[in-house]
C-alpha positions in Angstrom: -8.2 -9.3 8.2 -11.2 -11.5 7.9 -12.0 -10.3 4.4 -8.4 -10.9 3.4 -8.5 -14.4 4.7 -11.8 -15.1 3.1 -10.6 -13.9 -0.3 -7.5 -15.9 0.1 -9.4 -19.0 0.7 -11.8 -18.3 -2.2 -9.0 -17.7 -4.7 -6.8 -20.4 -3.4 -4.1 -17.9 -2.4 -1.6 -18.8 0.4 -1.7 -16.4 3.2 1.5 -17.4 5.0 2.4 -16.3 8.6 4.9 -13.8 7.1 2.3 -12.3 4.8 -0.3 -12.0 7.5 2.2 -10.5 9.9 3.3 -7.8 7.3 -0.3 -7.1 6.4 -1.2 -6.7 10.1 1.7 -4.4 10.7 0.6 -2.2 7.7 -3.0 -2.1 9.0 -2.0 -1.2 12.5 0.6 1.4 11.4 -1.8 3.9 9.6 1.3 5.2 7.8 3.7 4.1 5.2 6.2 1.6 6.2 9.4 0.5 4.5 10.4 -3.1 4.1 13.1 -2.7 6.7 10.6 -1.4 9.2 8.6 -4.6 8.5 11.6 -6.8 9.3 11.4 -5.6 12.9 7.8 -6.8 13.1 8.6 -10.1 11.6 11.5 -10.6 14.1 9.3 -9.5 16.9 6.8 -12.2 15.9 9.4 -14.9 15.7 9.2 -15.2 12.1 12.0 -15.4 9.6 13.2 -11.7 9.2 15.6 -11.7 6.2 14.9 -8.9 3.6 13.8 -11.4 0.9 10.9 -12.7 3.3 9.6 -9.1 3.7 9.8 -8.4 0.1 8.2 -11.5 -1.1 5.3 -10.8 1.5 4.9 -7.3 0.1 5.1 -8.5 -3.5 2.2 -10.8 -2.7 0.2 -8.4 -0.9 0.6 -5.7 -3.6 0.0 -8.2 -6.5 -3.4 -9.2 -5.0 -4.5 -5.7 -4.0 -4.2 -6.0 -0.3 -1.5 -3.3 0.0 0.0 -0.5 -2.2 3.6 0.7 -2.9 3.9 4.4 -2.4 6.7 5.2 -4.9 7.6 8.7 -3.3 8.5 7.1 0.0 9.7 3.7 -1.2 7.3 2.3 1.3 3.9 0.5 1.6 0.4 0.9 3.0 -2.5 -1.4 3.6 -5.3 -1.0 1.0 -8.2 0.7 2.6 -10.7 0.3 -0.1 -11.1 -3.4 -0.1 -8.9 -5.8 -2.0 -10.3 -5.0 -5.4 -7.8 -3.8 -7.9 -8.5 -0.1 -8.3 -7.0 3.3 -9.5 -5.8 4.9 -6.3 -4.8 8.4 -5.3 -2.6 8.8 -2.2 -2.2 11.9 0.0 1.3 11.6 1.4 2.3 13.8 4.3 6.1 14.5 4.1 6.0 15.5 7.8 4.8 12.4 9.5 4.6 9.9 6.5 0.8 9.4 7.1 -0.9 8.2 3.8 -4.5 8.7 3.1 -5.9 6.6 0.2 -8.7 7.5 -2.2 -10.3 5.9 -5.2 -9.6 8.1 -8.2 -12.7 9.7 -9.5 -14.3 8.7 -12.9 -12.8 11.5 -15.0 -9.2 10.2 -14.4 -10.4 6.9 -16.2 -10.0 9.0 -19.4 -6.3 8.4 -19.1 -6.9 4.6 -19.4 -9.2 5.1 -22.5 -6.6 7.4 -24.1 -3.8 4.8 -23.5 -6.2 2.1 -24.8 -6.6 4.0 -28.0 -2.8 4.2 -28.4 -2.6 0.4 -28.0 -1.2 0.7 -24.5 -2.5 -1.5 -21.7 -2.7 0.4 -18.4 -1.9 -2.1 -15.6 -1.9 0.2 -12.8 -2.8 3.9 -12.3 -1.7 5.6 -9.1 -1.6 9.3 -8.2 0.6 10.4 -5.4 0.1 13.9 -4.0 2.8 15.1 -1.4 2.1 17.7 1.2 1.3 18.2 4.8 -1.5 16.7 6.8 -3.5 19.1 8.9 -1.7 18.2 12.1 1.8 18.7 10.6 0.6 21.9 9.0 -0.7 23.3 12.3 2.4 22.2 14.0 4.5 24.3 11.5 6.4 21.2 10.1 8.7 22.5 7.5 10.8 19.4 6.5 10.4 15.7 6.8 
């Protein structure tokens, strides 16, 4: 969290109590969380907890690289690779909803080069792989 605060100060970004609360919840969860799950955390912390508050906080965190949206789950996770903007790969467990983040290897960057040749600007490149984590596979989890 200290890195996030330092970057916000350096870049003159406003880390509001709601944004900080949402990021702390994501950091502590170690799994993807929906905006509605985050509303409970905001309420528990005595902060405004209407849906727009959570969505604005999430928009800020995603825009500045502090969190990622997991499209498959319509949920969010804290960025575990620093707050730099990077192409990411996510291993999404359909059993327990844990999400492991990895930076995409260099060969994937070829996609960006191809799109550049086609006069298409890649703003975000994300790969999501769905399956079962080791714990869910061992437990025989068959469905979410």
